[in-house]
C-alpha positions, 0 to 999 in steps of 0.5 A: 500500500502506498504511504503518504505524509500528513501534517497533523494539527500540532504540526507533526508529520505522520506517515499513513497508508493511502487506501484510496483517493477521489475527487467529487467534481460538482463540489470541487473537493478531494478526499482520501481514505487512510489507514494507520494500521489500527486494528478495531477487531479481528480482521477489521482495520480502522480507516479515516475519511477526510477532505485533503489539501496539499500543503507543500509537495508531498505533504497533505493536511486533512480537513474534517467533513462537517457538512451533512450534504458533503458527507452524503456525496462522499458516501455515494462516491465510496459506494460507487468505488466499491461497486466498481 
């Protein structure tokens, strides 16, 4: 799995696994699905879904999804990715 660097709120840089990235054109925003290798239960890994922006080349900042309409679009995009 590809590793990317994200910049945390406290300014530290963290390497995480990039599961998938996608853009939702009608709202012109990019999103990522990330993993930090955290196991939730047997066979299940915790994932993070966030909007992202490239701060500097190769360093990304994550932006929380707080708008319900945006979250619905993100869920629809993820469903389309899974369904292929």
